SEROKOL-396613 format. One record per atom (N, C-alpha, C, O): residue in one letter; atom name; x, y, z. Coordinates in Angstrom, 1 decimal. Example, Ala and Ser with C-alpha at 12.3 -4.5 7.8 and 13.67 -1.06 7.14 Angstrom:
# SEROKOL-396613
- res,atom,x,y,z
- A,N,13.2,-5.7,7.8
- A,CA,12.3,-4.5,7.8
- A,C,13.2,-3.3,7.8
- A,O,14.2,-3.3,8.5
- S,N,12.8,-2.2,7.1
- S,CA,13.7,-1.1,7.1
- S,C,12.9,0.0,7.9
- S,O,13.4,1.1,8.0
//
This chain:
# SEROKOL-396613
- res,atom,x,y,z
- M,N,90.0,105.3,111.8
- M,CA,91.0,105.8,110.8
- M,C,90.9,104.8,109.5
- M,O,90.8,103.6,109.7
- A,N,91.0,105.5,108.2
- A,CA,90.8,104.7,107.0
- A,C,92.1,104.0,106.7
- A,O,93.2,104.5,107.0
- E,N,92.0,102.9,106.2
- E,CA,93.0,101.9,105.6
- E,C,93.7,102.9,104.6
- E,O,93.1,103.7,103.8
- T,N,95.3,102.8,104.8
- T,CA,95.9,103.7,103.5
- T,C,96.2,102.4,102.7
- T,O,96.2,101.3,103.1
- V,N,96.5,102.9,101.4
- V,CA,96.7,101.9,100.2
- V,C,97.7,102.8,99.3
- V,O,97.5,104.0,99.1
- S,N,98.4,102.2,98.8
- S,CA,99.4,103.0,97.8
- S,C,98.9,102.5,96.3
- S,O,98.1,101.5,96.1
- P,N,99.4,103.2,95.3
- P,CA,99.0,103.3,94.0
- P,C,99.3,101.6,93.5
- P,O,98.4,100.9,92.8
- S,N,100.5,101.1,93.9
- S,CA,101.0,99.9,93.4
- S,C,100.1,98.8,94.1
- S,O,99.7,97.9,93.4
- E,N,99.9,99.0,95.4
- E,CA,98.7,97.9,96.0
- E,C,97.4,97.8,95.2
- E,O,96.9,96.7,94.9
- L,N,97.0,99.0,94.9
- L,CA,95.8,99.1,94.1
- L,C,96.0,98.5,92.8
- L,O,95.1,97.7,92.4
- L,N,97.0,98.7,92.1
- L,CA,97.3,97.8,90.7
- L,C,97.3,96.4,91.0
- L,O,96.6,95.6,90.3
- D,N,98.2,95.9,92.2
- D,CA,98.0,94.5,92.4
- D,C,96.6,93.8,92.5
- D,O,96.3,92.7,92.2
- R,N,95.7,94.8,93.2
- R,CA,94.4,94.3,93.5
- R,C,93.6,94.2,92.2
- R,O,92.8,93.4,92.0
- V,N,93.9,95.2,91.4
- V,CA,93.1,95.0,90.1
- V,C,93.6,93.8,89.2
- V,O,92.8,93.1,88.5
- R,N,95.0,93.5,89.3
- R,CA,95.6,92.5,88.5
- R,C,95.1,90.9,89.3
- R,O,95.3,89.7,88.8
- A,N,94.5,91.2,90.5
- A,CA,94.1,89.6,90.9
- A,C,92.9,89.4,90.7
- A,O,92.4,88.2,90.9
- I,N,92.0,90.4,90.2
- I,CA,90.6,90.0,89.9
- I,C,90.4,89.3,88.4
- I,O,90.9,89.7,87.4
- A,N,89.6,88.5,88.7
- A,CA,89.4,87.7,87.4
- A,C,87.6,87.6,87.3
- A,O,86.9,87.4,88.3
- P,N,87.3,87.7,86.2
- P,CA,87.8,88.0,84.9
- P,C,88.4,89.4,85.0
- P,O,88.0,90.1,85.9
- D,N,89.3,89.7,83.9
- D,CA,90.1,90.9,84.0
- D,C,88.9,91.9,83.7
- D,O,88.0,91.8,83.0
- P,N,89.4,93.1,84.5
- P,CA,88.5,94.1,84.6
- P,C,88.5,95.0,83.3
- P,O,89.6,95.3,82.7
- I,N,87.3,95.4,82.9
- I,CA,87.2,96.0,81.6
- I,C,87.0,97.7,82.0
- I,O,87.4,98.4,81.0
- A,N,86.6,98.3,83.0
- A,CA,86.7,99.7,83.4
- A,C,86.8,99.9,84.9
- A,O,86.9,98.9,85.7
- L,N,86.9,101.1,85.2
- L,CA,87.4,101.5,86.5
- L,C,86.3,102.8,86.8
- L,O,86.4,103.8,86.2
- E,N,85.5,102.7,87.7
- E,CA,84.5,103.6,88.2
- E,C,85.1,104.0,89.6
- E,O,85.6,103.2,90.4
- A,N,85.0,105.6,89.9
- A,CA,84.7,106.2,91.1
- A,C,83.6,106.9,91.3
- A,O,83.1,107.8,90.6
- L,N,83.0,106.1,92.6
- L,CA,81.7,106.8,92.9
- L,C,81.9,107.5,94.2
- L,O,82.4,107.0,95.2
- W,N,81.5,108.6,94.0
- W,CA,82.0,110.0,95.0
- W,C,80.3,110.0,95.9
- W,O,79.2,109.9,95.2
- D,N,80.4,110.1,97.5
- D,CA,78.9,109.9,98.2
- D,C,79.4,110.4,99.5
- D,O,80.6,110.6,99.9
- G,N,78.5,110.6,100.0
- G,CA,78.5,111.0,101.4
- G,C,77.3,110.4,102.2
- G,O,76.3,109.9,101.7
- D,N,77.5,110.5,103.5
- D,CA,76.6,110.2,104.4
- D,C,76.5,110.8,105.7
- D,O,77.2,111.8,105.9
- S,N,75.6,110.4,106.7
- S,CA,75.9,111.0,108.1
- S,C,77.5,110.9,108.8
- S,O,77.8,111.6,109.8
- Y,N,78.1,110.1,108.3
- Y,CA,79.5,109.8,109.1
- Y,C,80.6,110.7,108.0
- Y,O,81.7,110.9,108.4
- G,N,80.3,111.0,106.9
- G,CA,81.1,111.8,105.9
- G,C,81.4,111.3,104.5
- G,O,80.9,110.2,104.3
- W,N,82.0,112.0,103.7
- W,CA,82.3,111.8,102.4
- W,C,83.1,110.6,102.1
- W,O,84.0,110.2,102.9
- F,N,82.9,110.0,101.0
- F,CA,83.8,108.9,100.5
- F,C,83.8,109.0,99.2
- F,O,83.0,109.7,98.4
- I,N,85.0,107.9,99.0
- I,CA,85.0,107.5,97.0
- I,C,85.4,106.1,97.3
- I,O,86.3,105.7,98.0
- D,N,84.2,105.3,96.3
- D,CA,84.1,104.0,96.3
- D,C,85.0,103.5,95.0
- D,O,84.4,103.4,93.9
- L,N,86.2,103.2,95.1
- L,CA,86.8,102.5,93.7
- L,C,86.4,101.5,93.2
- L,O,86.7,100.4,93.9
- R,N,85.8,101.3,92.2
- R,CA,85.1,99.9,91.8
- R,C,85.8,99.5,90.5
- R,O,86.2,100.4,89.8
- V,N,85.8,98.2,90.2
- V,CA,86.1,97.9,88.8
- V,C,84.8,97.1,88.3
- V,O,83.9,96.5,88.9
- V,N,85.0,97.2,87.2
- V,CA,83.6,96.5,86.0
- V,C,84.4,95.0,85.3
- V,O,85.5,94.7,84.9
- V,N,83.6,94.4,85.5
- V,CA,84.0,93.0,84.9
- V,C,82.7,92.1,84.0
- V,O,81.6,92.0,84.3
- R,N,83.2,91.8,83.1
- R,CA,82.3,90.9,82.3
- R,C,81.8,89.8,82.6
- R,O,82.7,89.0,82.6
- V,N,80.5,89.3,83.1
- V,CA,80.0,88.2,83.6
- V,C,79.1,87.6,82.6
- V,O,78.7,88.3,81.7
- D,N,78.7,86.3,82.7
- D,CA,77.7,85.4,82.1
- D,C,76.3,86.5,81.6
- D,O,75.7,86.6,80.5
- S,N,76.0,87.0,82.7
- S,CA,74.8,87.7,82.8
- S,C,74.9,89.2,82.3
- S,O,73.8,89.9,82.3
- G,N,76.1,89.7,81.9
- G,CA,76.3,91.3,81.3
- G,C,77.6,91.5,82.4
- G,O,78.6,90.9,82.4
- Y,N,77.2,92.6,83.3
- Y,CA,78.5,93.2,83.9
- Y,C,78.2,93.5,85.1
- Y,O,77.1,93.9,85.5
- E,N,79.3,93.3,85.9
- E,CA,79.3,93.5,87.4
- E,C,80.6,94.2,87.8
- E,O,81.7,94.2,87.4
- S,N,79.8,95.1,89.0
- S,CA,80.8,96.1,89.5
- S,C,81.1,95.6,90.8
- S,O,80.3,95.3,91.6
- R,N,82.5,95.6,91.1
- R,CA,83.2,95.1,92.2
- R,C,84.0,96.2,93.0
- R,O,84.8,97.0,92.4
- S,N,83.9,96.3,94.1
- S,CA,84.7,97.2,95.2
- S,C,85.8,97.1,95.1
- S,O,86.3,96.0,95.5
- L,N,86.7,98.0,94.8
- L,CA,88.3,97.6,95.0
- L,C,88.7,98.4,96.1
- L,O,89.6,97.8,96.8
- H,N,88.4,99.6,96.7
- H,CA,88.7,100.1,97.8
- H,C,88.0,101.2,98.3
- H,O,87.7,101.9,97.3
- V,N,87.4,101.6,99.4
- V,CA,86.8,103.0,99.7
- V,C,87.8,103.7,100.3
- V,O,88.4,103.2,101.3
- F,N,87.9,105.0,99.9
- F,CA,88.7,106.0,100.5
- F,C,87.5,106.9,101.3
- F,O,86.4,107.3,100.9
- K,N,88.1,107.1,102.6
- K,CA,87.2,107.7,103.4
- K,C,88.3,108.5,104.6
- K,O,89.1,107.9,105.3
- A,N,88.0,109.6,104.7
- A,CA,88.7,110.2,105.8
- A,C,88.3,111.4,106.5
- A,O,88.2,112.5,105.8
- G,N,88.0,111.5,107.7
- G,CA,87.4,112.5,108.3
- G,C,85.7,113.0,108.1
- G,O,85.1,112.5,107.1
- G,N,85.2,113.6,108.7
- G,CA,83.7,113.9,108.6
- G,C,83.4,114.9,107.8
- G,O,84.2,115.5,107.1
- D,N,82.2,115.0,107.7
- D,CA,81.5,116.0,106.4
- D,C,81.9,117.7,107.2
- D,O,82.0,118.6,106.4
- I,N,82.1,117.8,108.4
- I,CA,82.4,119.0,108.7
- I,C,83.7,119.6,108.4
- I,O,83.9,120.8,108.6
- R,N,84.4,119.0,107.9
- R,CA,85.7,119.4,107.2
- R,C,85.7,120.2,106.0
- R,O,86.6,120.9,105.7
- I,N,84.4,120.2,105.3
- I,CA,84.1,120.8,103.9
- I,C,84.0,122.3,104.6
- I,O,84.8,123.2,104.3
- F,N,82.9,122.6,105.7
- F,CA,82.6,123.9,106.4
- F,C,84.1,124.6,107.0
- F,O,84.1,125.7,107.3
- R,N,85.3,123.8,107.0
- R,CA,86.3,124.4,107.9
- R,C,87.2,124.5,106.6
- R,O,88.3,124.9,106.9
- G,N,86.9,124.3,105.5
- G,CA,87.9,124.4,104.3
- G,C,88.9,123.6,104.3
- G,O,89.9,124.0,103.6
- Q,N,89.0,122.4,104.8
- Q,CA,89.8,121.5,104.7
- Q,C,89.4,120.7,103.4
- Q,O,90.1,119.7,103.1
//
């Protein structure tokens, strides 16, 4: 079962990231275990930009799509 996280917990995680995030990414993808959304923040670093994972939302397998769920 995937970890549940509230919006306020996500905001707390964003606020704890240093340096300050400059963008938010939501990457949707799937694999043989199902679909997921990887929520990431982008920060500026000396070499340019870096993307860091904030939370991965994943629940159920890909068969749910064929069941209309």
